[in-house]
N, C-alpha and C positions, 0 to 999 in steps of 0.2 A: 630561407626562400623568400623572394620578393613578391608580396601579394599583388603588387601592381602589374606583375607580369602574368597573373592568372585570370582566367575568366570565371568569376565566382557564380555566374549564371548556370554553370554546368553542375552545380550542387543539386539543383532541383531535378533535372533528368537523371542524374546519378542515383539519387535517393529512390526515384520511381523505378528505375531499372533494377536496383538491388532488392527492392521489396517485391516487385512483380515477377522478376526473373523472365521477362518476356518483353520484347520490343513492342509487340502489338498491344498488350495490356497496358504497358507503361504509357504508350502514346494515347490510348483511350483515356487513361486516368488524367493526363495532363491536357487533353484536348488538342493534341498536335498530330500532324501527319506522320505516318511511319517513316518516310524518307528523312524528315526533319530530325526525328529521334535517332534514326540510324546514323545520321551525320554526327550527332552529339556523342553517341557511343563510340564512333570511330575516333573522335578527338580525345575522349577519355582513355581509350585503349592506348593511344599514342603517348598520352601524358604519363600513364602509370606503367607503360611497357608491359601490359598484362591484358589478356582477353576479357577478364572480368566475368563474362558469361561463356560457358562451353556447352555444346550440345551433347546430351547423353540420350540416345534413342530419340523419342519425340519431344523431349523436354530439355530445358536449359538448366544447368546447375551453376552455382557461384564458384569461382576459383577460391583458393584459400585466402588470397588477398582481399577479394570481394567480401568474403565472410567477415573479415576483420573490419572492413570499411563500413559495413552496413549500419552498425550501431553508432560508429563515430560520425557518420554523415547525418544521421537522425539527430544526434545531440547538437552538431554544428548548426543545422537548420533551425532547431529550436532556439538556440542562442541568437541567431540572426533575426528570427521572428520577434523575439522579445525586444531586441534593440529597436526595430522599426515600429514596434507597437507602443513604445514609450510616448507619453503625452507631456507637454511642457507644464501644464497645470492639471494634475490628476483630480478628477471630480467623480467620485464613486456613483453619484446619482445619475450621471449621464454616460458613464463608461459602459461599453459593450464587451468588455473582456471576458474571455473564458477562463475560469479558474479550475485547477485540477488538484485534488487532494487524494493522496494514496493512504488507504486505511484498511483496517480489518472490519468485518461486519459488526464487531462489538463497538468500535469507535464510531462507525457510521450510525448505528442505532442509538447510542447514548448521546452523541453530540449533534447528529444531523438535524434534529428538530429545532433546537434553539439557534443553531447556526443559520439554517435556511430562513428562519423567521426574521433574524436580523438582516440577512442579505436582502430579503424581499423589501424591507423597510428602507434600507440605506442605499441599495444598489439594484433596483428592480430590473435593470436591463442586462445585468451580468448573468452568466450561466455557470453553475457549479457542477463539476463532474467528479464523482467519487470513483477511484480506481482501486482494484483489489490489491491488498498487500499480501505478498507471498515470501517465503524464505529467500528465493533468488533476488527479490527486490531489496530485502534488508542487506544481503551480502554485497550488493552493488549500489548501496543507497546514494553515494555521492554522485554517481553518474545518473541515476534515476532522477535525482532532484535537480538536475539541469533542465529537465523537461517537465517536471511537476513543481507545483508551488510549495506544497507541504507534504510531509510524511507524519502521520499520527502513529506513535509507537511508544510503548512504555520503556522506561529505563531498563538497562541490562543488556542491550544489544549494540548500541552506538555510543561512541565516546568522543569522536573528533569532529563533530558537526555542530553548528549553532543550534540552540534549542531553547524552548521555554516550557516550564511545567504547567500543566493544565488542571488536573484533578487527580484525586486518589480513589482507589477502590479496594475492596476486600475480596479475597478468594473464598469460595464455599465449595462444599462437596455435594454434588447431586446424587441422590439414590432414588430408586423406584419407590413410589408410595407404598406399594404392597410387598416390598422386599421383607420376607420373614426373618432374615438374619441380622437385620439392623434395627436397633432401638432408637433412643433419643440421642445417643452419643456414639461416636466412632472410636475405634481403637487403632493404634499403630499397626498391630498385626493384621487387621482387616485391610488397611491400606496396602500392605505387602502381598496379601494372598488373593484379594478380590480382582477380577478382570476389570480393565479400565477402558473408557473412551477418552482418548487424548487428542489434543489439538497441536498441529505442527510437531510431529514426532520425528526426530532425526538427530544426527551428530551435532548439527548447528541450528536445529529448528526445534523450538520448544516454547512453552510459556515460562515466565519468571517463576511461577509457583512450582511447576514441575521440576525446573532446574534446582530450586531450593530444596525440594523433597529429596532429590537424589543426593544433594550435598549432606543432607541429614541421615543418609543411609536408607531411605525408603525408595526402592526401585519398583515402580508399578509393573504389574503384569498387563501389558498392552494387548488388547483384543481388537480394538477398532481405532482407526486414525482418521481424523477429519481436519479440514482446513477452514472450517466455519464454526464459530462459537455458537451460532444460533441453531445448529443442528444437534448440539450435544444433548439437550433435554430429550429429544425424540429417540436418540440412540441409547439413552439410559432407561427410559420408561419401559416397563414390562420386562425388564431384564435384571440380572444380578450385578450388572456393571455399575461402577462409580464413574463420575466425571467432574472435572474441575470447571467452575464457571465464576465469572465476576458477579459480585453481589448486585450490581446495578442491573444486570441482565436477569438474574434470578428473581429480583423483585418485580420484573415485568411479566413473569410467567403467569398465564391465566389459570383460574381454578380448573381442575380437571386435566392438567397437563401430564399427570401421571408421575410426577417427581416431587421430591421435597429437598430443601437445602439444609445441610447440617454443617456446623463449624468443624474445621479440621483439628485433629488432636496434636498437630505439630505446627509450629510457627513458621509460616512461609513468607511472612512480611506482607506489606501493602503493595498493591500495584500503583505505580506513579506514572500516569499517562502524560506524554509531552508531545509537542510539535517540533519537528526538525526541518531545517531548510539548508540550501546550499549557501555558503558564505558570500558568494557573489551578489546575493539579493538582500543582504542585511541592511544596506543603506538605501535601498530602492523604496521610494515613498509609497508606491502601489502595494508592494509586498508588506511594508510596515503596517499599512492600513489593514490588509488581510489578516496579518498576525494579531492585530488588536481586536479585530472582529471575532476571531476564533477564541482569543482569551476572554472576551466579554461573554461569548456564548457559554464557555466552560464555567464562568463565574456564576451562571444561573443554576448550575446543578447543585443540589443539596449534597453535603458531605455524606460519606457512608455511615457516619455516626449520627446523622441527623442535624448537623450544624452546617451553615453555609461555609464554603471554603474561604480561608483567609487570604 
């Protein structure tokens, strides 16, 4: 297809129509009149030979083609925005870029403080947005990273995207402080028979430690599932449940949290946290600066064994 024959200005109303599923709401979002947006919709329908929006009762629904186009258009617009946002001489001190990092609440808690401190010093006019990491994000990471700058994720899930290792962590087992059935050490049998609070539990959703436990023949009895590491202590406290948590988060628990951390009786390995990005941004100077900022923030974290990372 010859791009010169296309009106790329139609991407903006197309994205608004697909997201809002209403000419009225899309026009309000773009600050246009309804007739102007209706004219754009008519041109789009002729181009795709598809109605895109169909009325069902009092609402409009997307056609199957429009459903496929919705994410593709969002990614395309994100790429266009990055192209026209590029600066000939990137200066972080004066840049007003918005940065977006996709992460779990664990990564945001551990790395957010030192990262935002460096950002405030070196790029005070930039804005950093943390977006929630979920299993669907990981499954579609390459597409997500067209729109996001970085994904903070431990090894074990992605293999074919550029990355840089950041820091290590150790997994511990949380138990209720007043659990009468647990002493100073855990047994493998207790791991098998005790109910668990688990994070990201599913066929392709888990933590590296839980996956390793299953490979060692320890299949936990799952009683509670959460997608937030920071909620695990509260879901363990006052119960007979166990929960896996990173040592860095366990060390931050205040006195009186109702839980204590014990070493696991099986070797589940260390967690190796990394940052991942789309290959199209590898040579981009702005992105290279951001990666270096994240790397330097991670370098301020003490190692889980009490030594600074190498």
